[in-house]
C-alpha positions as CSV (number, residue, x, y, z in Angstrom):
1,M,-56.5,-30.4,25.3
2,Q,-57.0,-27.9,22.4
3,N,-58.7,-30.5,20.2
4,S,-61.0,-31.4,23.1
5,V,-62.0,-27.7,23.5
6,R,-62.6,-27.4,19.8
7,K,-64.9,-30.5,19.7
8,T,-66.9,-29.4,22.8
9,F,-67.3,-25.9,21.3
10,S,-68.5,-27.2,18.0
11,L,-71.1,-29.6,19.5
12,A,-72.4,-26.9,21.8
13,I,-72.7,-24.2,19.2
14,A,-74.4,-26.7,16.9
15,L,-77.0,-27.3,19.6
16,L,-77.5,-23.6,20.1
17,L,-77.9,-22.9,16.4
18,A,-80.5,-25.6,16.0
19,L,-82.6,-24.0,18.7
20,C,-82.5,-20.5,17.2
21,G,-85.3,-18.9,15.2
22,A,-85.3,-17.3,11.8
23,A,-85.0,-13.8,10.5
24,V,-84.6,-12.2,7.1
25,A,-81.1,-12.8,5.7
26,G,-79.1,-9.6,5.4
27,D,-81.0,-7.7,8.1
28,N,-77.7,-7.3,10.1
29,A,-75.4,-6.5,7.2
30,N,-75.1,-2.9,8.4
31,V,-74.4,-3.6,12.0
32,V,-71.4,-1.7,13.4
33,I,-69.1,-3.6,15.7
34,S,-67.0,-1.7,18.2
35,L,-65.0,-2.1,21.4
36,D,-66.1,-0.4,24.6
37,G,-62.5,0.5,25.5
38,E,-59.2,1.2,23.7
39,H,-56.5,0.2,26.2
40,A,-55.6,-1.2,29.6
41,A,-52.5,-1.7,31.7
42,A,-51.5,-5.2,32.8
43,G,-48.4,-7.2,33.8
44,A,-47.6,-10.9,34.1
45,G,-50.6,-13.1,35.0
46,E,-53.0,-10.1,35.1
47,Q,-56.3,-10.0,33.2
48,V,-57.8,-7.5,30.8
49,E,-61.4,-7.3,29.6
50,V,-62.3,-6.6,26.0
51,A,-65.9,-5.7,25.7
52,V,-67.6,-6.0,22.3
53,S,-70.7,-4.1,21.3
54,A,-72.9,-3.9,18.3
55,A,-75.1,-1.1,16.9
56,G,-78.1,-1.5,14.6
57,M,-79.0,-5.2,15.4
58,V,-82.2,-6.7,13.9
59,G,-83.7,-9.9,15.4
60,V,-80.4,-11.2,16.7
61,N,-80.3,-14.2,18.9
62,Q,-76.8,-15.7,18.1
63,F,-73.3,-14.5,17.1
64,E,-69.7,-15.5,16.9
65,V,-66.7,-13.2,17.5
66,T,-63.1,-14.0,16.5
67,L,-60.1,-12.1,18.1
68,T,-56.4,-12.1,17.2
69,V,-53.8,-11.2,19.8
70,L,-50.4,-9.8,19.0
71,P,-47.9,-11.1,19.9
72,A,-49.5,-14.5,20.7
73,E,-46.9,-15.3,23.4
74,A,-48.0,-12.3,25.4
75,F,-51.2,-14.1,26.4
76,D,-52.2,-17.3,28.1
77,L,-54.9,-18.0,25.6
78,A,-56.0,-21.3,27.2
79,A,-57.2,-19.2,30.2
80,T,-59.5,-17.0,28.0
81,T,-63.2,-16.8,29.0
82,F,-66.2,-15.1,27.4
83,T,-69.2,-13.7,29.2
84,P,-72.1,-13.1,26.9
85,A,-74.5,-10.1,27.3
86,F,-77.5,-12.3,26.4
87,G,-78.1,-16.0,26.0
88,F,-75.5,-18.5,26.9
89,S,-72.0,-19.3,25.5
90,P,-70.5,-22.7,24.8
91,G,-67.0,-21.5,25.8
92,V,-63.9,-20.3,24.0
93,E,-62.3,-22.1,21.0
94,L,-58.6,-21.8,20.3
95,L,-57.9,-21.4,16.6
96,G,-54.1,-21.2,16.6
97,D,-52.0,-18.3,15.3
98,G,-53.0,-16.2,18.2
99,Q,-56.8,-16.4,17.5
100,V,-59.7,-17.2,19.8
101,K,-63.4,-17.5,19.0
102,S,-66.5,-17.5,21.1
103,G,-70.2,-16.6,20.8
104,A,-73.6,-17.0,22.3
105,A,-77.2,-17.9,21.4
106,A,-80.5,-17.1,23.1
107,L,-83.5,-19.3,23.4
108,G,-86.8,-17.7,22.5
109,E,-85.7,-14.1,22.5
110,T,-84.1,-11.7,20.0
111,V,-82.1,-8.5,20.4
112,D,-82.7,-5.3,18.4
113,G,-81.0,-2.0,18.3
114,D,-77.7,-1.2,20.1
115,G,-76.1,-3.2,22.9
116,S,-73.3,-5.3,24.2
117,L,-72.4,-8.7,22.8
118,G,-70.2,-9.7,25.7
119,V,-66.8,-9.5,27.3
120,F,-63.7,-11.5,26.6
121,T,-61.4,-11.9,29.6
122,L,-57.8,-12.5,28.6
123,T,-55.0,-13.4,30.8
124,M,-51.4,-12.2,30.2
125,S,-48.6,-14.7,30.1
126,S,-46.2,-15.2,33.0
127,S,-43.3,-13.7,30.9
128,F,-45.3,-10.5,30.1
129,S,-44.4,-7.2,31.8
130,R,-46.0,-3.7,32.1
131,N,-43.1,-2.4,30.0
132,S,-44.3,-4.5,27.1
133,P,-47.1,-3.6,24.6
134,A,-49.6,-6.0,23.2
135,E,-52.7,-5.8,21.0
136,V,-56.1,-7.4,20.6
137,V,-57.7,-7.1,17.2
138,V,-61.3,-8.0,16.3
139,N,-61.0,-10.1,13.1
140,S,-64.6,-10.8,12.3
141,V,-68.1,-11.1,13.7
142,S,-71.0,-13.2,12.4
143,I,-74.4,-12.2,13.7
144,G,-78.0,-13.0,13.0
145,S,-81.0,-15.1,13.9
146,S,-79.9,-18.6,12.9
147,S,-76.9,-20.6,11.5
148,V,-78.1,-19.9,7.9
149,D,-79.3,-16.4,8.4
150,R,-76.2,-14.6,9.6
151,D,-74.2,-11.7,8.3
152,V,-70.4,-11.9,8.5
153,L,-68.9,-8.5,9.4
154,G,-65.4,-7.1,9.4
155,A,-64.4,-5.0,12.3
156,E,-61.9,-2.2,13.0
157,G,-61.6,-2.8,16.7
158,L,-58.1,-2.5,18.2
159,F,-57.4,-2.9,21.9
160,I,-53.9,-2.1,23.2
161,V,-52.5,-3.5,26.5
162,N,-50.0,-1.0,28.1
163,W,-50.9,1.9,25.8
164,A,-48.2,4.5,26.0
165,V,-50.2,7.3,27.5
166,P,-48.0,10.5,27.6
167,P,-46.5,10.7,31.1
168,P,-46.5,13.8,33.2
169,D,-44.0,16.4,31.9
170,M,-42.6,19.7,32.9
171,M,-40.8,22.1,30.6
172,A,-39.3,25.6,30.7
173,T,-41.4,28.3,29.2
174,S,-38.8,31.0,29.8
175,E,-35.2,31.3,29.0
176,L,-33.0,28.9,31.0
177,S,-30.3,31.5,31.5
178,F,-30.5,35.3,31.9
179,N,-27.9,38.1,32.0
180,P,-29.8,41.3,32.9
181,A,-28.6,44.6,34.0
182,Y,-28.9,45.8,37.6
183,S,-31.9,47.8,38.8
184,S,-31.4,51.1,40.5
185,I,-30.7,51.1,44.2
186,G,-33.6,50.3,46.5
187,T,-36.1,48.9,43.9
188,G,-35.2,45.2,43.9
189,A,-38.0,44.1,46.3
190,A,-40.9,45.2,44.1
191,A,-41.9,44.7,40.5
192,D,-41.3,48.1,38.9
193,G,-40.2,47.2,35.3
194,S,-36.6,48.0,36.1
195,P,-33.9,46.4,33.8
196,G,-32.8,43.9,36.4
197,E,-36.0,42.0,36.6
198,I,-36.3,38.5,35.3
199,E,-38.9,35.7,35.3
200,F,-38.4,31.9,35.3
201,S,-41.4,29.9,34.3
202,V,-42.5,26.3,33.6
203,N,-45.5,24.4,32.2
204,F,-46.7,21.2,33.7
205,T,-48.8,18.7,31.6
206,D,-50.4,15.4,32.5
207,D,-51.7,12.9,29.9
208,G,-50.6,15.4,27.3
209,A,-52.8,18.3,28.6
210,P,-52.0,21.3,30.9
211,A,-52.7,20.4,34.6
212,K,-53.9,22.9,37.1
213,G,-53.0,22.8,40.8
214,Q,-49.7,20.9,40.5
215,T,-47.3,21.9,43.3
216,I,-44.0,23.3,42.0
217,A,-41.0,23.6,44.4
218,W,-38.5,26.3,43.5
219,D,-35.0,25.7,45.0
220,I,-33.3,29.1,45.0
221,T,-29.6,29.6,45.7
222,N,-27.9,33.0,45.6
223,T,-24.4,32.1,44.3
224,G,-23.2,35.7,43.9
225,S,-21.8,38.4,46.0
226,R,-24.8,40.7,46.4
227,S,-28.5,40.2,47.5
228,V,-31.1,39.1,45.0
229,Y,-34.8,39.8,45.6
230,L,-37.6,37.3,45.1
231,L,-40.3,39.7,44.0
232,G,-43.4,39.7,46.2
233,V,-41.5,37.6,48.9
234,G,-38.3,39.2,50.0
235,E,-34.5,39.3,50.0
236,V,-32.2,36.3,49.2
237,P,-28.8,37.4,50.6
238,S,-25.5,36.2,49.1
239,G,-24.9,32.5,49.7
240,V,-28.4,31.8,51.0
241,Y,-30.7,29.0,49.9
242,V,-34.5,29.3,50.1
243,C,-37.4,27.1,48.8
244,L,-40.6,28.6,47.5
245,R,-43.7,26.5,46.6
246,N,-46.6,27.6,44.3
247,V,-49.1,25.8,42.1
248,T,-49.8,25.7,38.4
249,D,-52.7,27.8,37.0
250,E,-55.4,26.8,34.5
251,A,-52.9,26.6,31.7
252,G,-50.4,24.5,33.8
253,N,-48.0,27.4,34.3
254,A,-46.0,28.5,37.3
255,A,-43.4,31.2,37.7
256,V,-41.1,33.1,40.0
257,Q,-39.6,36.6,39.5
258,F,-36.3,38.1,40.7
259,D,-34.4,41.3,40.7
260,A,-31.0,42.5,41.9
261,E,-29.8,45.9,42.9
262,G,-26.5,47.6,42.0
263,N,-24.6,50.7,40.8
264,L,-21.7,51.4,38.6
265,K,-19.2,50.1,41.1
266,A,-21.2,47.0,42.2
267,A,-19.9,43.5,41.5
268,A,-22.1,41.2,39.5
269,T,-24.2,38.6,41.3
270,S,-25.7,35.3,40.3
271,L,-28.5,32.9,41.0
272,D,-29.2,29.2,40.5
273,V,-32.8,28.1,40.5
274,R,-34.4,24.6,40.1
275,A,-38.1,24.0,39.5
276,R,-39.1,20.5,40.6
277,T,-42.2,18.5,41.2
278,T,-43.3,14.9,41.8
279,A,-46.0,13.1,39.7
280,V,-47.3,9.7,38.9
281,N,-47.1,8.2,35.4
282,P,-49.8,6.0,33.8
283,A,-48.1,2.8,35.1
284,G,-48.4,4.1,38.7
285,D,-44.7,4.9,39.1
286,T,-43.6,8.0,41.0
287,I,-41.4,10.2,38.8
288,D,-39.4,13.3,39.7
289,L,-39.3,16.2,37.2
290,A,-36.9,19.2,37.3
291,V,-35.8,22.1,35.2
292,D,-32.6,24.1,36.0
293,F,-32.3,27.9,35.5
294,D,-29.5,30.4,36.2
295,A,-29.0,34.2,36.1
296,T,-26.1,36.6,36.3
297,W,-26.7,40.3,36.8
298,A,-24.3,42.5,35.1
299,V,-23.6,46.3,35.2
300,P,-26.1,48.9,34.0
301,D,-26.5,49.8,30.3
302,P,-24.4,52.9,29.7
303,D,-25.7,56.3,28.7
304,Q,-22.9,56.7,26.3
305,L,-21.2,53.8,24.6
306,M,-17.7,53.7,23.1
307,F,-17.4,51.5,20.0
308,V,-15.4,48.3,20.4
309,S,-14.5,47.3,16.9
310,Q,-13.2,43.7,17.2
311,V,-11.9,40.8,19.2
312,S,-9.2,39.0,17.3
313,L,-6.9,36.1,17.9
314,N,-3.8,38.1,17.3
315,D,-2.6,41.6,16.2
316,D,-2.9,40.5,12.5
317,D,-6.7,40.0,13.0
318,N,-7.4,36.5,12.0
319,A,-11.0,37.1,11.0
320,R,-12.0,33.5,11.4
321,N,-11.5,33.4,15.2
322,E,-11.4,29.6,14.7
323,L,-8.6,27.4,16.1
324,V,-7.6,23.8,16.4
325,A,-6.2,23.1,19.8
326,G,-5.5,20.1,22.1
327,A,-4.4,19.8,25.7
328,G,-2.3,22.5,27.3
329,A,-2.6,25.0,24.4
330,N,-2.2,28.7,25.0
331,I,-5.0,30.7,23.4
332,P,-4.4,34.4,23.1
333,V,-7.5,36.7,23.1
334,V,-6.5,40.2,22.0
335,L,-9.1,42.9,22.6
336,S,-9.0,46.0,20.3
337,A,-11.1,49.1,20.4
338,A,-11.9,52.1,18.2
339,G,-13.1,55.5,19.1
340,L,-11.7,55.8,22.6
341,A,-11.8,59.1,24.5
342,G,-9.6,59.8,27.5
343,V,-9.4,56.1,28.7
344,K,-7.1,55.4,31.6
345,Q,-8.6,52.2,33.0
346,V,-9.8,48.9,31.3
347,E,-11.6,45.9,32.7
348,V,-12.6,42.8,30.7
349,I,-14.6,39.7,31.6
350,V,-14.3,36.6,29.4
351,T,-16.7,33.6,29.6
352,V,-15.6,30.1,28.5
353,S,-17.7,27.1,27.7
354,P,-17.4,24.4,28.9
355,A,-15.5,25.5,32.0
356,D,-13.6,22.2,32.3
357,A,-12.1,22.7,28.8
358,F,-9.7,25.2,30.4
359,D,-7.3,25.5,33.3
360,L,-8.8,28.9,34.3
361,E,-6.4,29.3,37.2
362,A,-3.5,29.5,34.7
363,T,-5.1,32.4,32.8
364,T,-3.0,35.6,32.5
365,F,-3.9,39.1,31.3
366,S,-1.4,41.6,30.0
367,G,-2.0,45.2,28.9
368,S,-0.8,46.8,25.8
369,S,1.7,49.5,24.9
370,A,-1.1,52.1,25.5
371,V,-2.6,50.6,28.6
372,A,0.6,49.2,30.0
373,L,0.1,48.4,33.7
374,S,-1.9,45.3,34.3
375,A,-4.2,45.1,37.3
376,P,-3.1,42.9,40.3
377,G,-4.1,39.7,38.7
378,V,-6.8,37.6,37.0
379,E,-10.0,36.8,39.0
380,V,-11.7,33.5,38.3
381,S,-15.4,33.0,39.1
382,G,-17.2,29.9,37.8
383,N,-16.7,29.8,34.0
384,Q,-15.6,33.5,33.9
385,V,-12.2,35.3,34.2
386,R,-11.7,39.0,34.9
387,G,-8.6,41.0,34.0
388,G,-7.7,44.7,33.6
389,A,-5.0,47.3,33.1
390,V,-4.5,51.0,33.7
391,V,-2.4,53.7,32.0
392,T,1.0,54.2,33.6
393,L,1.1,57.1,36.1
394,N,1.8,60.5,34.4
395,D,1.1,59.0,30.9
396,D,-1.6,60.6,28.8
397,P,-5.0,58.8,28.6
398,V,-5.7,56.8,25.5
399,S,-7.8,58.1,22.6
400,G,-8.6,56.9,19.1
401,D,-7.9,53.2,18.2
402,S,-5.8,50.9,20.4
403,V,-5.2,47.4,21.6
404,L,-6.5,47.2,25.2
405,G,-4.9,44.0,26.3
406,T,-4.5,40.2,25.9
407,F,-6.0,37.3,27.8
408,T,-4.0,34.1,27.5
409,L,-6.1,31.1,28.3
410,V,-4.8,27.5,28.7
411,T,-6.7,24.4,27.7
412,S,-7.0,21.7,30.3
413,D,-5.0,18.5,30.3
414,S,-8.1,16.5,29.4
415,F,-9.0,18.7,26.4
416,T,-8.6,17.1,22.9
417,E,-9.0,18.2,19.3
418,E,-12.2,16.2,19.2
419,M,-13.8,18.5,21.8
420,E,-15.4,21.9,21.1
421,A,-15.1,25.0,23.2
422,D,-16.0,28.7,23.1
423,I,-14.3,31.8,24.5
424,V,-16.7,34.8,24.6
425,V,-15.9,38.4,25.6
426,H,-18.7,38.8,28.2
427,S,-18.2,42.5,29.1
428,V,-15.9,45.4,28.8
429,S,-15.7,48.5,31.0
430,L,-13.3,51.5,30.4
431,G,-13.0,55.2,31.1
432,P,-10.9,57.8,32.9
433,S,-11.6,56.5,36.4
434,S,-13.4,53.9,38.4
435,G,-16.4,56.3,38.9
436,E,-16.6,57.2,35.2
437,R,-16.8,54.2,33.0
438,D,-18.7,53.0,29.9
439,Y,-19.9,49.4,30.0
440,L,-20.7,46.9,27.3
441,D,-22.2,43.6,28.2
442,T,-22.5,40.4,26.0
443,E,-25.7,41.5,24.2
444,L,-24.3,44.9,23.3
445,L,-21.0,43.4,22.2
446,A,-22.8,41.0,20.0
447,E,-24.7,43.8,18.3
448,M,-21.5,45.7,17.6
449,F,-19.4,43.0,15.9
450,N,-19.7,39.4,15.0
451,R,-16.2,38.4,16.0
452,H,-16.6,38.7,19.8
453,S,-15.9,35.0,20.3
454,I,-13.3,32.4,19.6
455,H,-14.3,28.8,18.8
456,L,-12.0,25.8,19.3
457,N,-12.2,22.6,17.1
458,R,-15.4,23.3,15.2
459,P,-16.5,20.1,13.3
460,D,-15.4,19.8,9.7
461,P,-17.9,20.3,6.9
462,V,-19.8,17.2,5.8
463,L,-20.9,15.8,2.5
464,V,-23.4,12.9,2.9
465,A,-25.4,10.8,0.4
466,T,-29.1,11.4,0.4
467,A,-29.8,8.6,-2.1
468,P,-28.8,4.9,-1.9
469,L,-25.2,4.3,-2.8
470,V,-26.2,1.5,-5.1
471,G,-29.0,2.2,-7.6
472,N,-30.8,-0.5,-9.6
473,A,-33.4,0.0,-12.3
474,L,-35.1,-1.5,-15.3
475,T,-33.9,-0.3,-18.6
476,S,-35.9,2.5,-20.4
477,G,-37.6,2.1,-23.7
478,A,-35.3,2.6,-26.7
479,D,-34.0,6.1,-27.3
480,T,-35.6,7.6,-24.2
481,G,-32.5,7.9,-22.0
482,A,-31.5,11.4,-22.9
483,I,-34.6,13.1,-21.6
484,D,-36.5,13.1,-18.3
485,D,-39.6,11.1,-19.1
486,D,-40.1,9.1,-15.8
487,S,-39.1,5.9,-17.6
488,P,-38.2,2.9,-15.4
489,G,-34.5,3.4,-16.2
490,E,-34.0,6.7,-14.5
491,I,-31.9,6.8,-11.3
492,T,-31.3,9.9,-9.2
493,Y,-28.2,10.4,-7.1
494,S,-28.0,13.2,-4.5
495,V,-25.8,14.5,-1.8
496,N,-26.1,17.1,1.0
497,Y,-23.4,19.5,2.1
498,T,-23.2,21.0,5.6
499,N,-20.9,23.9,6.2
500,P,-18.4,24.3,9.1
501,W,-21.1,26.0,11.2
502,G,-23.5,23.1,11.0
503,E,-25.8,24.8,8.5
504,P,-26.9,23.8,5.0
505,G,-24.2,24.9,2.6
506,E,-25.8,26.8,-0.3
507,G,-23.8,27.4,-3.5
508,Q,-21.1,24.8,-2.8
509,A,-19.6,23.5,-6.1
510,I,-20.1,19.7,-6.5
511,L,-18.2,17.8,-9.2
512,W,-20.0,14.6,-10.4
513,D,-17.4,12.2,-12.0
514,V,-19.4,9.6,-14.0
515,Y,-17.6,6.6,-15.6
516,N,-19.5,4.3,-18.0
517,R,-18.2,0.8,-17.3
518,S,-20.5,-1.0,-19.7
519,A,-20.4,-1.6,-23.5
520,E,-23.5,0.5,-24.1
521,W,-24.3,4.2,-24.2
522,V,-25.6,5.8,-21.0
523,S,-27.2,9.2,-20.6
524,V,-26.9,11.9,-17.9
525,L,-30.2,13.7,-18.1
526,G,-30.1,17.2,-19.3
527,I,-26.4,16.9,-20.2
528,G,-25.8,14.2,-22.8
529,T,-24.7,10.7,-23.5
530,I,-21.5,8.9,-22.3
531,P,-20.0,6.4,-24.7
532,P,-19.0,2.9,-23.6
533,K,-15.9,2.9,-21.3
534,G,-16.1,6.7,-21.4
535,S,-16.5,9.3,-18.6
536,A,-18.0,12.7,-18.1
537,F,-17.8,15.5,-15.5
538,V,-20.9,17.3,-14.4
539,R,-20.6,20.4,-12.2
540,N,-23.4,22.0,-10.3
541,T,-23.9,23.9,-7.0
542,T,-25.9,23.0,-3.9
543,D,-29.3,24.7,-3.4
544,A,-30.6,26.6,-0.3
545,D,-30.9,23.3,1.6
546,G,-27.4,22.1,0.7
547,N,-28.6,19.6,-1.9
548,S,-27.0,18.6,-5.2
549,S,-28.1,15.8,-7.6
550,I,-27.8,14.3,-11.0
551,E,-30.0,11.8,-12.9
552,V,-28.8,9.0,-15.1
553,D,-30.6,6.7,-17.5
554,A,-29.9,3.7,-19.8
555,D,-31.7,2.0,-22.6
556,V,-30.1,-1.5,-22.1
557,V,-28.2,-3.4,-19.5
558,S,-25.5,-1.0,-18.2
559,F,-23.3,-0.2,-15.2
560,L,-21.9,3.2,-14.0
561,S,-19.4,4.3,-11.3
562,I,-20.2,7.8,-9.9
563,T,-18.3,10.0,-7.5
564,A,-19.6,13.2,-6.0
565,K,-16.8,15.4,-4.7
566,T,-16.1,18.9,-3.5
567,D,-13.1,20.9,-2.3
568,T,-13.7,22.9,0.8
569,E,-12.0,23.9,4.1
570,N,-12.9,23.7,7.7
571,A,-13.5,26.7,10.0
572,A,-9.8,27.0,10.8
573,G,-8.9,27.2,7.1
574,K,-7.6,23.7,6.6
575,A,-8.2,22.4,3.0
576,L,-10.5,19.3,2.7
577,N,-11.5,17.0,-0.1
578,L,-14.9,15.3,0.4
579,A,-16.1,12.6,-1.8
580,I,-18.9,9.9,-2.0
581,D,-18.9,6.9,-4.3
582,F,-22.1,5.6,-6.0
583,S,-22.9,3.0,-8.5
584,A,-25.7,2.3,-10.9
585,A,-26.9,-0.9,-12.6
586,W,-29.6,-1.5,-15.1
587,A,-31.2,-4.9,-15.7
588,A,-33.5,-6.3,-18.4
589,A,-37.2,-5.7,-17.9
590,K,-39.0,-8.5,-16.1
591,P,-42.3,-10.0,-17.1
592,L,-45.4,-9.2,-15.1
593,A,-45.7,-11.5,-12.0
594,A,-48.9,-13.4,-11.4
595,L,-51.3,-11.9,-8.8
596,P,-50.8,-13.2,-5.2
597,L,-53.2,-16.0,-4.1
598,A,-53.5,-14.6,-0.6
599,N,-52.7,-11.5,1.4
600,S,-49.3,-11.6,3.1
601,L,-46.9,-9.5,5.1
602,N,-43.3,-10.6,4.8
603,Q,-40.2,-10.0,6.9
604,N,-38.4,-6.8,6.2
605,Y,-34.9,-6.8,4.8
606,P,-32.3,-6.2,5.8
607,N,-33.0,-7.0,9.5
608,P,-31.4,-5.6,11.6
609,F,-31.0,-2.5,9.5
610,N,-29.4,0.9,9.3
611,P,-30.4,3.4,8.0
612,E,-33.3,2.0,5.9
613,T,-35.2,-1.3,5.3
614,T,-37.7,-2.7,2.8
615,I,-41.1,-4.2,3.9
616,P,-42.6,-6.5,1.3
617,Y,-46.4,-7.3,1.3
618,A,-48.9,-8.8,-1.1
619,L,-52.6,-8.2,-1.8
620,S,-54.7,-10.9,-3.4
621,S,-57.4,-8.4,-4.3
622,D,-58.1,-4.6,-4.4
623,A,-58.2,-3.2,-0.9
624,I,-57.9,-0.3,1.4
625,V,-54.5,-0.7,3.0
626,S,-52.8,0.7,6.1
627,L,-49.2,-0.2,7.0
628,T,-48.0,1.4,10.3
629,I,-44.7,1.3,12.3
630,Y,-45.1,1.1,16.1
631,N,-42.4,1.3,18.9
632,I,-42.3,-1.2,21.7
633,A,-44.5,1.1,23.8
634,G,-47.3,0.9,21.2
635,Q,-46.9,4.4,20.0
636,V,-47.3,5.1,16.3
637,V,-43.9,6.0,14.8
638,R,-44.7,6.3,11.1
639,K,-47.6,5.6,8.8
640,L,-46.0,4.2,5.6
641,V,-49.4,3.5,4.0
642,D,-52.4,5.4,5.5
643,G,-55.7,4.0,4.3
644,E,-54.8,4.0,0.6
645,A,-56.8,2.1,-2.1
646,L,-54.4,-0.3,-3.7
647,A,-54.8,-2.9,-6.5
648,A,-54.0,-6.5,-6.1
649,G,-50.3,-7.3,-6.5
650,Q,-46.9,-7.3,-4.9
651,Y,-45.7,-4.2,-3.0
652,Q,-42.7,-2.9,-1.1
653,A,-42.6,-0.1,1.4
654,L,-39.4,1.6,2.3
655,W,-38.8,2.9,5.9
656,D,-35.8,5.2,6.4
657,G,-35.8,5.0,10.2
658,R,-37.5,8.3,10.7
659,S,-40.7,9.4,12.5
660,E,-43.7,11.2,11.1
661,S,-41.9,14.5,11.9
662,G,-38.8,13.5,10.0
663,A,-36.6,12.9,13.0
664,S,-34.3,9.9,13.1
665,V,-35.6,7.4,15.7
666,A,-33.4,5.6,18.2
667,S,-32.0,2.0,18.0
668,G,-34.3,-0.7,19.2
669,M,-37.1,-3.1,18.3
670,Y,-40.1,-1.8,16.2
671,F,-43.3,-3.5,15.0
672,Y,-45.0,-3.1,11.6
673,L,-48.7,-3.9,11.2
674,L,-50.5,-4.5,7.9
675,H,-54.3,-4.0,8.0
676,T,-56.5,-4.6,4.9
677,G,-60.1,-5.6,5.1
678,D,-60.3,-8.4,7.6
679,F,-56.6,-9.3,7.2
680,V,-54.3,-8.2,10.0
681,A,-50.6,-9.2,10.2
682,K,-47.8,-8.0,12.4
683,R,-44.0,-8.5,12.4
684,K,-41.1,-7.0,14.3
685,M,-37.8,-5.6,13.2
686,V,-34.6,-4.2,14.7
687,L,-32.9,-0.8,14.0
688,L,-29.2,-0.7,14.9
689,R,-27.6,2.7,14.6
C-alpha cells in the first residue's frame, strides 16, 4: 500500500511540476517557514492540525513540505491528509522513519508575500493517550516557481501534542503555623494591630499566571477552649466550624484574618484552617487544591522577664541535647533557671514532634528540691504536655538559680532509632502567685538560649563522592605531571561532607590515602610525586560548601587506588569513621579518529542509569547544535547543549540526572533530542534511583 501511495504521489507531483511557470532561481532563499500553532491536546484516534506558513514568498506556485513525528508509533501516519492553501495537492507520501511529505502546485497563478502553505491533519494511534507527549518537527521545505527553480529551506518548527501547560496551583503566601500572643480583652472582633492578630493567605495561579476571581473556601475550626474572632465577620466559639468564601484579587491573592482574646489566667486556644478551591487543568480534568494552616494563641508578652538559662538533658548539662532512643525509652527534660525572684509557682508546656513518636499519656512531671510539690498531674493536649509545681507550704520562695522540674517523656512502641523526633520547651510561666507571673513563649525562649530543645536520632554526618569513583584519562606529555597544566592526564577527585545538622561541614579534615599500584611515577598536583608501588597521605580541609579535592596526573600508563576518609562523630557524640574509595587509570594516547560521514545520535549508556549517563553523538560537518532533555510530559528538563557552534567530530554529553536548577529529578523515562541544521533525532532513556 505504501509503495502504491509513493508511486501515485510521484506521478502526480511530476504532472504538477510540468505545468508550473518559471521564476528567478534563488528568489525564495530567504523565505521564513513557521507553524501557526505550538501545541494541541489529543488522545487515541484524535486528530491534530499542523498549519505551515511562509513569509517573504516571491512568485511561488509550488512547494513540498517534509515532517517528522516523534515517536512514530504515536501516530497513524497512513491516515495523514494535507489541505493546501492554494493550488491542489497530489496527496501524502509516507517516507518511513516517521516522516511524511506533501505539497501543492497552482496552475497559472503565483503567490507573493506572506501566507499559509496548508494544513497537515495527523491522526493519533489507537495506543496513544492524553498522558503521553509527542512531537511534530518540520524537517525541510522546498518552494519556488518550478521543479528546477526551487529553494530548499530548513525549518525550526516544532509542534507538541499534549504540551505540559502548567496546571492551576494554589500555594500559601503566609506562614502555615502561627503562635501569637492574646489581644487585650474585648478587641478580638476588629483589626486593631493587637498582638493576637494573624493572617492566613494563599495565591492562586492558572497557566502559570496569577488568576483573579477564583473562589476560595476557608474551612475554619476552633479546636481550642476559647473564642477566636474572624476579623470583619464575627466570633467563632470553641469547637465550632464555619466556612467563609472569598475570591482572589488581581494578583491572585486571597486572605483571612483572626484574633483571640485573653488575659494572664486564660488558657491557650487554637485554630485549624483549610483553604480550598476547585479548578480545571489543561486536559479538562477537575482538580481539588488545598492548603492547611493552624494557629495556637499563647499568653501575653510579659512586662518583666526573668532569665531562663538552659534546658538540659540532665543535671550535668549535656550541652548537645542529642539522644539516640528506640521504643519505650524514658527521656528526661530538666528545666533550669537563673535570676529567679520570689518564685513559688512554676508551669511548663512542652511540645513534641511528631506526636505519634511519644506515648504522651505516660508523661510525668516532678518538681525539684526547691519547687518540691508537683501540680495535680500532667495535662495532654494534641502534641503538647503541661506540668507544674509549687513551693511547699510555709517554705520560702525561690530566688537565684535553681532547677524548676523534670518532664519524663516516653517514646511510643512504634518508635525506632531510624526515626527523628523533637522535644521543645514551648512556654514557661512562674511567679509568686497565679495572678503574678512572668511568661516566656517559644519565640522568647529561642532568643534566650539555643538549647531549648532535645533532638532524638539525628542522622549521622555524611561523606559522599562528588566525582566519579573510577577516573580514566590519557597520559600527559612527558614531565608535565607535577604541575597543573590542563594536560589530558589530570584527574580530579572530590568529596562533600555534611555535618550532623544537615549543613555543609566547613573545616572538616579529610585524609587522602593515595597508593601507586603501577610501575611508573605518578604525581599529586601541588604536592609531589609518588614512586612505583609507593603511597602518600594528603591532608586538607573542606571549604565553606563542605568540599575537598585532590588532583592526580601521570605521564605514562598508570593505576592508582585512592581513599578519602575522615574521623567525626554524630550529634549524640558517637565516633564515626567515614571513607570513600576511588581509583584512577591512565591509558596510552589514541590517534585522532576520522570525521563522521553523517550526523548521528546514539543510545545513552548506561541505560537505565543512576546517577549519571553519557549521550554520544556525531557531527559530519560544523553546525549549530542543541541537545535537550525532556520529561514524558514534554517539559524541558535540561539543556545539555544550547545552540552552540561545534566542529565536525565525535561528541559525548554527560547528564547527571539534574534539572536546570540543579535539583535531582525523579525516576522515570526521559527523552533526549538532538537538533542540528536540518537533522533532528530523538531517543529515550530511563533513570532508576
